ROPA-517206 format. One record per residue (C-alpha): residue in one letter; x, y, z. Coordinates in steps of 0.5 Angstrom, whole numbers, plus 500, padded with zeros to 3 digits. Layout:
N
a|X|Y|Z
...
***
This chain:
40
x|207|494|436
x|208|496|429
x|216|497|430
x|216|490|433
x|212|487|427
x|216|491|422
x|223|488|425
x|220|481|425
x|218|481|418
x|225|484|416
x|228|478|420
x|225|473|415
x|230|476|409
x|236|477|413
x|239|470|413
x|242|471|420
x|246|477|419
x|245|483|424
x|241|488|423
x|237|494|426
x|230|496|424
x|229|504|426
x|221|506|426
x|221|513|424
x|214|514|422
x|213|518|428
x|217|524|425
x|212|525|420
x|208|530|424
x|204|535|420
x|205|542|422
x|203|549|420
x|210|551|418
x|212|549|411
x|218|546|409
x|222|542|404
x|221|536|408
x|214|537|410
x|208|532|410
x|204|532|403
***
């Protein structure tokens, strides 16, 4: 439901242009290994 809401919101600003909304928030998973792209 979150991705659908985000896409509906963005649709108000694209004025008929084709677009895609990629919801990538699920990739921000906390793990025990620490890397440069880890969650803060």
